[in-house]
C-alpha positions as CSV (number, residue, x, y, z in Angstrom):
1,X,2.2,36.3,11.0
2,X,-0.3,34.7,8.7
3,X,-0.1,31.6,7.0
4,X,-2.4,31.3,3.7
5,X,-4.2,28.1,2.9
6,X,-5.5,27.5,-0.6
7,X,-7.0,24.7,-2.2
8,X,-8.5,23.3,-5.1
9,X,-10.0,20.0,-3.8
10,X,-13.6,19.1,-3.3
11,X,-14.9,19.7,0.0
12,X,-12.4,21.9,1.5
13,X,-13.0,25.5,1.4
14,X,-10.4,28.6,1.2
15,X,-9.3,29.7,4.5
16,X,-7.0,31.7,6.3
17,X,-5.3,30.4,9.3
18,X,-3.4,33.0,11.8
19,X,-0.7,32.4,14.5
20,X,-2.2,30.3,17.3
21,X,-5.6,29.2,15.0
22,X,-6.6,25.8,14.4
23,X,-7.9,24.0,11.4
24,X,-9.4,21.4,13.9
25,X,-8.3,19.5,16.7
26,X,-5.2,17.1,16.5
27,X,-6.7,14.0,18.0
28,X,-4.7,11.1,19.8
29,X,-5.9,7.6,19.5
30,X,-4.1,5.0,21.9
31,X,-3.2,1.7,20.2
32,X,-2.1,-0.8,22.8
33,X,-2.1,-4.3,21.1
34,X,-1.4,-7.6,22.9
35,X,2.6,-8.5,22.5
36,X,3.5,-10.2,18.9
37,X,5.4,-13.4,19.0
38,X,7.9,-13.3,16.0
39,X,8.9,-16.5,14.5
40,X,12.1,-15.5,13.2
41,X,14.8,-12.6,13.5
42,X,15.1,-9.9,11.1
43,X,16.9,-11.1,8.0
44,X,17.1,-7.3,6.2
45,X,17.9,-4.9,8.6
46,X,21.0,-2.5,9.4
47,X,24.5,-4.2,9.7
48,X,26.7,-2.3,12.1
49,X,29.8,-3.7,10.8
50,X,28.9,-1.9,7.3
51,X,28.2,1.8,9.2
52,X,28.5,4.3,6.3
53,X,27.4,7.7,5.7
54,X,27.6,9.4,1.9
55,X,28.7,13.1,1.5
56,X,25.6,14.3,0.1
57,X,22.2,13.5,-0.2
58,X,21.6,14.0,-3.6
59,X,22.6,11.5,-5.9
60,X,24.4,9.5,-3.6
61,X,25.4,6.0,-4.7
62,X,23.5,4.3,-1.8
63,X,21.6,5.4,1.2
64,X,23.4,5.4,4.8
65,X,23.9,2.3,6.8
66,X,23.4,4.4,10.1
67,X,23.3,2.6,13.5
68,X,21.0,4.5,15.9
69,X,21.9,4.4,19.5
70,X,19.6,2.7,21.8
71,X,20.8,5.2,24.7
72,X,20.5,8.2,22.5
73,X,18.5,10.9,24.0
74,X,15.3,12.3,22.9
75,X,16.9,15.5,22.5
76,X,19.9,14.4,20.5
77,X,19.9,15.4,16.9
78,X,19.9,13.2,13.9
79,X,22.2,13.6,10.7
80,X,20.6,16.0,8.3
81,X,21.5,17.0,4.7
82,X,21.1,20.6,3.3
83,X,19.9,20.0,0.0
84,X,19.6,23.9,-0.9
85,X,19.9,26.6,1.6
86,X,17.2,26.4,4.3
87,X,15.9,23.0,2.9
88,X,17.1,19.9,5.1
89,X,16.8,15.9,4.5
90,X,17.2,13.2,6.9
91,X,18.5,10.3,5.1
92,X,17.1,6.9,6.3
93,X,18.6,3.2,6.2
94,X,17.3,1.1,3.5
95,X,16.2,-1.9,5.9
96,X,13.6,-3.3,7.6
97,X,13.1,-2.1,11.2
98,X,15.6,-3.8,13.7
99,X,17.3,-2.4,17.1
100,X,20.0,-1.2,15.0
101,X,18.3,1.3,13.1
102,X,15.4,1.4,15.5
103,X,13.0,2.4,12.9
104,X,15.0,5.3,11.2
105,X,14.3,3.4,7.7
106,X,12.8,6.2,5.8
107,X,13.5,9.7,4.8
108,X,11.9,13.1,6.3
109,X,12.8,16.8,5.7
110,X,12.0,20.2,7.0
111,X,12.2,23.8,5.5
112,X,13.1,26.8,7.3
113,X,11.3,30.1,6.2
114,X,11.2,33.5,7.6
115,X,8.0,32.6,9.4
116,X,8.5,29.2,10.7
117,X,9.5,25.7,9.9
118,X,7.7,23.3,7.8
119,X,8.4,19.7,8.2
120,X,7.6,16.7,5.5
121,X,7.2,13.4,7.6
122,X,7.7,12.6,10.9
123,X,10.1,9.3,10.9
124,X,9.0,5.8,12.2
125,X,8.7,6.1,16.2
126,X,7.7,8.7,18.5
127,X,11.2,8.6,19.8
128,X,12.4,9.6,16.2
129,X,10.0,12.0,16.3
130,X,11.6,13.7,19.2
131,X,14.9,13.8,17.5
132,X,13.7,15.1,14.5
133,X,12.2,17.7,16.6
134,X,15.7,18.1,18.1
135,X,17.6,18.1,14.7
136,X,15.2,21.1,13.6
137,X,16.2,23.1,16.9
138,X,19.8,22.6,16.1
139,X,19.6,24.4,12.7
140,X,17.1,27.0,13.6
141,X,15.2,28.8,16.6
142,X,11.8,29.6,14.1
143,X,9.0,27.8,15.4
144,X,7.7,24.7,13.8
145,X,4.2,25.5,12.1
146,X,3.6,22.7,10.0
147,X,4.1,18.9,9.5
148,X,3.0,17.2,6.2
149,X,2.6,13.6,6.4
150,X,2.8,12.1,3.0
151,X,1.1,8.6,4.0
152,X,0.6,6.9,6.7
153,X,2.8,3.8,6.7
154,X,4.8,3.5,9.9
155,X,8.3,4.6,8.9
156,X,6.9,7.8,7.5
157,X,4.0,8.6,10.2
158,X,4.8,7.2,13.6
159,X,7.1,10.1,14.9
160,X,4.0,12.5,14.5
161,X,2.8,12.4,17.8
162,X,5.9,14.1,19.0
163,X,4.9,17.3,17.0
164,X,0.9,17.0,18.7
165,X,2.1,19.1,21.8
166,X,4.4,21.7,19.9
167,X,2.4,25.0,20.2
168,X,0.7,26.5,17.3
169,X,1.6,23.5,15.0
170,X,-0.8,22.0,12.4
171,X,-0.6,18.5,10.6
172,X,-1.7,17.8,7.0
173,X,-2.3,14.3,6.0
174,X,-4.5,12.7,3.6
175,X,-8.1,11.8,4.6
176,X,-7.2,8.1,4.5
177,X,-5.1,8.4,7.4
178,X,-7.9,8.6,9.9
179,X,-9.2,5.5,8.4
180,X,-6.0,3.9,9.1
181,X,-5.7,4.9,12.6
182,X,-9.1,3.6,13.2
183,X,-8.7,0.3,12.0
184,X,-7.5,-3.1,13.0
185,X,-4.2,-2.8,10.6
186,X,-2.4,-0.1,12.8
187,X,-2.7,-2.7,15.8
188,X,-0.4,-5.5,14.1
189,X,2.0,-2.7,12.8
190,X,2.4,-1.1,16.3
191,X,2.5,-4.9,17.6
192,X,5.4,-5.7,14.9
193,X,7.7,-2.3,15.6
194,X,7.3,-3.0,19.5
195,X,8.4,-6.3,19.2
196,X,12.1,-5.3,18.2
197,X,12.2,-1.3,19.9
198,X,9.5,-1.1,22.5
199,X,11.3,1.5,24.6
200,X,11.2,3.9,21.3
201,X,7.3,3.0,20.8
202,X,5.9,4.7,24.1
203,X,4.2,8.0,23.8
204,X,2.0,8.2,27.0
205,X,2.7,7.9,30.6
206,X,2.0,4.0,30.5
207,X,4.2,3.5,27.2
208,X,1.6,2.9,25.0
209,X,1.8,4.1,21.4
210,X,-0.5,7.1,20.3
211,X,-1.5,7.6,16.8
212,X,-2.7,11.1,15.8
213,X,-5.4,12.0,13.2
214,X,-4.3,15.2,11.8
215,X,-6.4,18.6,12.1
216,X,-6.3,19.1,8.1
217,X,-7.0,16.1,5.9
218,X,-7.0,16.2,2.2
219,X,-9.4,14.3,0.0
220,X,-11.3,14.8,-3.1
221,X,-10.2,14.1,-6.5
222,X,-6.8,12.8,-7.3
223,X,-4.4,15.5,-8.3
224,X,-6.4,18.0,-6.6
225,X,-4.3,20.4,-4.5
226,X,-3.8,22.5,-1.4
227,X,-1.3,25.3,-1.1
228,X,0.5,26.5,2.2
229,X,2.2,30.2,2.0
230,X,4.7,30.1,4.7
231,X,7.1,33.2,4.7
232,X,8.8,33.1,1.3
233,X,7.7,29.5,0.5
234,X,4.6,28.1,-1.2
235,X,4.2,24.5,-0.8
236,X,1.6,22.6,-3.3
237,X,0.3,19.5,-1.7
238,X,-0.9,17.0,-4.4
239,X,-3.5,14.5,-3.3
240,X,-2.4,11.4,-5.3
241,X,-5.0,8.9,-4.1
242,X,-4.2,5.6,-3.0
243,X,-1.2,4.8,-4.8
244,X,0.9,2.9,-2.1
245,X,-1.2,3.3,1.0
246,X,-4.6,4.4,2.4
247,X,-3.9,7.9,1.1
248,X,-0.7,9.3,-0.7
249,X,0.5,13.0,-0.9
250,X,3.0,14.7,-3.0
251,X,4.4,18.2,-2.2
252,X,5.9,20.5,-4.6
253,X,8.2,23.2,-2.7
254,X,7.6,25.9,-5.2
255,X,10.2,28.4,-4.7
256,X,13.2,25.8,-4.3
257,X,11.5,23.9,-7.1
258,X,11.8,20.5,-5.4
259,X,9.2,17.9,-5.3
260,X,9.2,15.7,-2.3
261,X,7.6,12.4,-3.9
262,X,7.4,10.3,-0.8
263,X,6.9,6.5,-2.1
264,X,5.5,7.2,-5.4
265,X,9.1,6.3,-6.6
266,X,11.9,4.3,-4.6
267,X,15.5,4.8,-5.3
268,X,17.9,1.9,-4.8
269,X,15.4,-0.4,-3.3
270,X,12.2,-2.5,-4.5
271,X,9.0,-0.7,-3.4
272,X,6.2,-2.7,-1.4
273,X,2.7,-2.6,-3.1
274,X,0.6,-4.3,-0.9
275,X,-1.5,-1.3,0.3
276,X,-1.8,0.4,-2.9
277,X,-3.2,-0.2,-6.8
278,X,-0.6,-0.9,-9.4
279,X,-2.6,0.7,-12.2
280,X,-3.0,3.9,-10.3
281,X,1.0,3.7,-9.5
282,X,1.7,4.0,-13.3
283,X,-1.1,6.4,-13.9
284,X,0.8,8.5,-11.2
285,X,4.3,7.8,-12.4
286,X,2.9,9.6,-15.7
287,X,1.3,12.3,-13.9
288,X,4.3,13.0,-11.9
289,X,6.6,13.2,-14.9
290,X,4.2,15.3,-16.7
291,X,3.3,17.9,-13.9
292,X,6.9,17.7,-11.9
293,X,9.3,16.7,-14.3
294,X,11.2,19.9,-14.5
295,X,11.9,20.4,-11.0
296,X,15.5,20.6,-9.9
297,X,15.1,17.9,-7.2
298,X,13.1,14.9,-6.4
299,X,13.3,13.4,-2.8
300,X,11.8,10.1,-2.6
301,X,10.5,8.8,0.9
302,X,13.6,5.9,0.5
303,X,17.2,6.4,-1.0
304,X,18.5,9.6,-2.0
305,X,17.5,12.8,-3.6
306,X,18.1,12.8,-7.4
307,X,18.6,15.8,-10.0
308,X,17.1,15.0,-13.5
309,X,16.5,13.0,-15.3
310,X,15.0,11.2,-12.2
311,X,16.1,7.3,-13.2
312,X,14.2,6.3,-10.1
313,X,11.1,7.3,-11.5
314,X,11.8,5.1,-14.6
315,X,13.0,2.3,-12.4
316,X,10.0,2.1,-10.3
317,X,7.7,2.0,-13.4
318,X,9.9,-0.8,-15.0
319,X,9.5,-2.7,-11.9
320,X,5.8,-2.6,-11.5
321,X,5.4,-3.1,-15.3
322,X,7.6,-6.3,-15.3
323,X,5.7,-7.7,-12.5
324,X,2.3,-7.2,-13.8
325,X,3.2,-8.7,-17.1
326,X,4.8,-11.6,-15.3
327,X,1.6,-12.2,-13.3
328,X,-0.8,-11.2,-16.2
329,X,1.5,-14.1,-18.1
330,X,0.6,-16.6,-15.0
331,X,-3.1,-16.1,-15.3
332,X,-3.0,-16.4,-18.9
333,X,-1.5,-19.7,-18.5
334,X,-4.1,-20.9,-16.0
335,X,-1.4,-20.9,-13.0
336,X,-2.8,-20.7,-9.4
337,X,-1.8,-18.1,-7.1
338,X,1.2,-20.5,-5.6
339,X,2.5,-21.6,-8.7
340,X,2.5,-18.0,-10.1
341,X,4.4,-16.7,-7.2
342,X,6.6,-19.4,-7.1
343,X,7.7,-18.5,-11.0
344,X,7.6,-14.9,-10.4
345,X,11.4,-14.3,-10.2
346,X,12.6,-11.0,-12.0
347,X,16.5,-11.8,-12.1
348,X,17.5,-8.3,-13.0
349,X,16.3,-7.0,-9.8
350,X,17.7,-9.8,-7.5
351,X,20.4,-7.5,-6.6
352,X,18.3,-4.6,-5.6
353,X,18.1,-4.0,-1.7
354,X,15.0,-5.5,-0.2
355,X,14.3,-7.5,-3.4
356,X,14.1,-10.7,-1.1
357,X,11.7,-9.3,1.4
358,X,9.2,-7.7,-0.8
359,X,9.1,-9.5,-4.1
360,X,6.9,-12.2,-3.4
361,X,4.7,-10.3,-1.3
362,X,4.4,-8.1,-4.1
363,X,3.8,-11.0,-6.7
364,X,1.0,-12.1,-4.4
365,X,-0.6,-8.9,-4.6
366,X,-0.5,-8.3,-8.2
367,X,-1.9,-11.6,-9.1
368,X,-5.0,-11.0,-6.8
369,X,-5.4,-7.5,-8.2
370,X,-5.1,-8.6,-11.9
371,X,-7.6,-11.4,-11.2
372,X,-9.8,-8.8,-9.8
373,X,-9.5,-6.5,-12.7
374,X,-10.7,-9.2,-14.9
375,X,-14.3,-8.7,-13.2
376,X,-14.3,-5.2,-13.5
């Protein structure tokens, strides 16, 4: 078995990897922050009285309300939806992390090929990572060859350590992932999750969380790409820059013609902007429509997969544009930050899930971003 890796990225050479070979070492970094004292309980978690599961993950009317049992074993599979033969999606809650969803508040997926399995995102805790592996094992006995992490936000990344011990596995992520893992930001993020679900966050013998630094990290120019040829499938992995995080990837699963767009577009919830760049977000949404607008499915990091014409892309753009316009007007009217945020309400978005959680934070971020743009 061989896996060809082709790139069009500055600083990354063409190479060929063979079974058992490595692109580099998968490094573990222990993160053991002081306990975090929370001022108030979660307000936007998963309501167990409203448990619901759609029949399909494609064009679903809304995301599941799925309660994850605290006593579930590491080897217990999670629900998975087959999008096309051999391609599976794990469909997470739209909610903030709480003891009812136990960090299962983002999507993941995996593709079974004749030469092994390619996994896209790792879910939000080490325990969910192990359960994702159990889910894959429930569908195939093919070896797991690759994990592609679309970005380093916890709901997509913190399960990656579960994959690090698998024989012959490679982990791919944006080069910005290493900077995040070595930063102070990860300590508060880990402490926050441990405040709600400490049992799920331990990944070493002492119960301390371990983040991984992937063995293959993509950088270079925006829209540069790396291709993985695994069995009959080809995965073109695009670098989309710091759209939403410290570095974002989009994957085109070419044979099935599916785009895994992660958090470039949100389906059925209000986005979080605070780690990204809204001008870059708008540019990337244009690129997404231009480059991948003819795919059969788009799979976001939150919410259901969509068929064309992919309304989540237009809705994500509409929200970003509306908030930028609102904050630009506030700056033009000489409002200070607090005044601008106080009048930032967008009534047409109030009923969209997580608006109340994210909107004021987004308004604060966009105001500061637009102020900085004035000096560029």
